[in-house]
C-alpha positions as CSV (number, residue, x, y, z in Angstrom):
1,M,4.8,5.9,-7.4
2,R,7.6,4.7,-9.7
3,Y,6.7,2.0,-12.2
4,Y,8.7,-0.5,-14.2
5,V,8.0,-3.0,-16.9
6,N,9.6,-6.4,-17.1
7,R,11.7,-6.7,-20.2
8,N,11.0,-10.5,-20.2
9,A,7.6,-11.6,-21.3
10,Q,5.5,-14.0,-19.3
11,S,4.6,-17.4,-20.8
12,N,1.4,-15.8,-22.3
13,G,3.4,-12.9,-23.9
14,D,2.5,-10.2,-21.4
15,H,5.2,-7.8,-20.1
16,E,4.1,-7.1,-16.5
17,V,4.1,-3.6,-15.1
18,H,5.3,-3.3,-11.4
19,T,5.6,-0.6,-8.7
20,A,9.0,0.0,-7.3
21,S,8.0,-1.6,-4.0
22,C,6.6,-4.8,-5.5
23,S,7.8,-8.1,-4.2
24,F,7.9,-9.4,-7.7
25,L,9.8,-6.5,-9.3
26,P,12.3,-8.0,-11.7
27,N,16.1,-7.7,-11.3
28,P,17.5,-4.3,-12.5
29,E,18.8,-5.8,-15.7
30,N,15.4,-7.2,-16.6
31,R,13.3,-4.1,-16.0
32,L,12.6,-0.8,-17.8
33,Y,11.8,2.3,-15.9
34,L,8.5,3.8,-17.1
35,G,8.2,6.9,-14.9
36,D,6.3,8.2,-11.9
37,F,2.5,7.9,-12.1
38,D,-0.5,8.4,-9.8
39,S,-1.9,5.0,-10.8
40,C,-1.1,1.9,-12.9
41,R,-3.3,2.9,-15.9
42,P,-0.9,5.6,-17.3
43,A,2.1,3.3,-16.4
44,V,0.6,0.4,-18.5
45,A,-0.1,2.9,-21.3
46,E,3.5,4.0,-21.2
47,A,4.7,0.3,-21.2
48,K,2.5,-0.4,-24.3
49,K,4.6,2.1,-26.3
50,T,7.5,-0.4,-26.0
51,Y,5.7,-3.7,-25.4
52,A,2.2,-3.7,-27.0
53,Q,1.2,-6.7,-24.9
54,S,1.7,-5.2,-21.4
55,N,-0.4,-5.9,-18.3
56,G,-0.5,-4.8,-14.6
57,C,1.1,-7.1,-12.0
58,Y,-1.6,-9.1,-10.2
59,Y,0.0,-8.2,-6.8
60,C,1.0,-4.5,-7.1
61,A,-1.1,-3.2,-10.1
62,N,-4.1,-5.4,-9.8
63,A,-6.5,-2.7,-11.1
64,C,-4.6,-3.0,-14.4
65,N,-4.4,-6.7,-14.5
66,T,-6.5,-8.3,-17.1
67,G,-5.9,-11.9,-16.1
């Protein structure tokens, strides 16, 4: 599965990680490609290399969403 992180932080400071098929995937200019991963955990770890405060999307990466 391809994963992306939103370049724009949420109001709480989180940069959300999304799958390529997510309904809430940001526009191309607002997302950073993270790579292909088997689950959201390595994708969020990769996102944290750029954005320390990263979190899984509630809808497409719920297992990695911390609320």
